[in-house]
C-alpha positions, 0 to 999 in steps of 0.5 A: 579482577585487577582490583582484587589482585592489587589488594592481595599484593598490598596485604602480602607486602604488609604481612612481610613488613610486619613479620620476620623469621625467628632465629634458630636459637630464638626458637630453642629458647621458646621451646617445650624444653627451654624458656630462658630469660635475662634479668638486668638490675639498675640500682638507682642513686636517687629515689625512682620517679616513674613519671617518664616511664611511658615516654621512655618506653615509647620513644627510646626502648621500643625503637631499638629493635622490632623484636621489642614490639613483636610476638611469636606466631607460627606461619602456615608451615609451622615455622615461628615468626616475629609479628609486630603488634601494638604494645600495651605499655601498662601490661609490661610495667610492674610497680610492687607495693610494700609497707611504708617506713620500714628499715633498709634491711626489711626492703632488702628481704622484700627485694630479694623475694621479689627477684625470686618471684620475677625469676620464676615467672614466665613471660606471656607469649601473647605479648612482646617478651619483656617487662620492667619492674620499678622497686621504689623502696630504699635498700642497703645498696640503692635508693631504688631498683629498676629491673628489666626482664627480657626473654633470651630469644630476643638476643644474647647478653651482648645484644641486650647489653647494647640495647640497654646501654643505648637507653643510658647516658653518661651521668657526668656529661650526657653529650659524651659517649660511654667508654669501656675497658680495653677489649681485645678480640675474643680469642675463642671466636670462629675466625681466631680459632682458624688462625690459631689452628693453622699457625704452624704444624705443631699447633695444628697437630695439637689443635687436631688432638685438642679438638677431637678430645674436647668435642668428644668430651663435650658430646658425652657431657651433653648426652650421657655423662652427668656431673656428680651431685654436690652441694652446688648441683642437685641434678634433679629434673625440673630444677629450672622451675624451682625458686632461686636466691640471687646475691651479689658481691664486688671486687676491685678491677685494680686488684684483679689487674694486679693479680693478672700482672704479677702472675702473667695471666689474663683477667679471665684466668684470675676470675675463673681461678677465684670462682673455682677455688671458691666452689671447692672451698664451699664444698669443704665448708659444707662438710661434703665428703667428696669435695673433689667430686667431678664438676664442670663449668659451662663458660659462655663465649661470645662468638662474634669476631669483634673489638668492642661493643657496637651500636644497635644500628650497626648490629642490625645491619645484615653485613655487620660482623657484630650481628644482633641476636644470639651469637654465643657458644658453650665451653666445657671446663672442668673445675680443678680439684682441691686438697688440704695442701692446695687450699692452705698453701697454694691457692694460686694453683687454681689460677694456673690450672684455669690458665692451662685448661683455657689455653689448651681449649683455645687451641681447639675447634671444638666450639666450631664443631659444636655449633655445626652440630647444633645447625645439623640438629636444627636442619634435620631434627628441628628446633625442639630436638635441638632445644632438648640437646641444649637442655641436657648440656646445661642440666648435666653440668654444675654451673654456668659462668658468663661475663660482660664488660660494662662502662667505666663512667657512671651511667644515668637513666632519665636523670637517675644516676646508676649506682650499680648494675648487674644481671642474671640468667634465669630459667636454666636447668642448673642449681648454680649460675654465676654472672659478672659485669664490670662497672666503674672500676668494679666487678659485680658478681651475681650468683643465682642459687637453687633455694634450699640447696645452696646457702647463698651467704656461705657460698658468697663468703667462700668466693670472697675468701678465695679472692682474698687468698689468691690476692694475698698470695699474688700481691703479698705486700698490699691488703685485699680490701 
């Protein structure tokens, strides 16, 4: 009997060591209602040499987090757990083959179609939820592309960014750490909300009113109040399963800072103003009669109360404020409306309108209440019901906007200097997704659009025109290159 008891205790200890709970948000993102992933693209300055891929995965990538070598299983109570497994590296590495000796424009089309294929594909639940793709053909922007696809249940953009950055080094001097632009504590984080909410009586009263209105409106937007159908929103069921086009554009951070300084606003105000004006210009370009249709943007907020990126080791510590995982919330922002006078004479009004609405929503605890609502749904109704609520929140809006801060210096992976870096969230039930990543003094904007609904070239042109209009109005003495 003693031997049997010892054996059972050993098996239990081994099971606990190789299994750990899936976070509530991780369960939402692997439900029947949602399956969302993040695609990150590293543009290589030199042709890709894949000879060290296996070694990098084994020695650098997998040790970052046990989730990268685990699959989801259900325990005897039906609760999802991460279970460590042996990783078969070849199952996660993809190297597409195309005809040799073609033009860069030919490979541009091949890469765009391949990204669409990656975005539509589902990560198999029978193996760890990530894969890499080595596109070894020269495009107009790079000598090759390394594509990571990671399931959102592994972590949010902040966590996954930290993971990828831990695999990279400075191209000029690998012994030096990467540095980032000035990064202030998120004004929308939970602790900051509480501080702002209680600063003085006037702000507290205003905050109560704003909280009531914002939370009520958010609740309606997530349940019954849909945006109108427009050239950027089909509103159809199953839009997340349709092909998408992914296109990118670049803006100078120096030019964004010039606008910020001259208008005395924030960088986020400028970015939102450009995007909102661009969306309205696109509706006008497409001859859409109701160019001022009600449209809502879901702005993703990092809810960690932090002052910059933390190492992966720090994020994995239970007591750290910058925890690994999905620590974010949605902020509903109405897209300002356009008329002839504003579009031709006053493009800056979109920046100021964005500033006003964001400033007002910062003096609100609606994000906190929304988080509490999701926790309550999870506790009493389960992850499937909560996932359906999140799905409805996404589907009823017109677009999602998320922004990440990248390094100021050029990065390199296995001695491959990275010429560019961007990401895209895929599998969301929306026709338009916009992501932004700063890197080496540039802001890379990636746009994911529903194929056949949104014209990616015209939409890109509308955003670029909006930036030029705002820059020329804010900094009239200097050209917007």
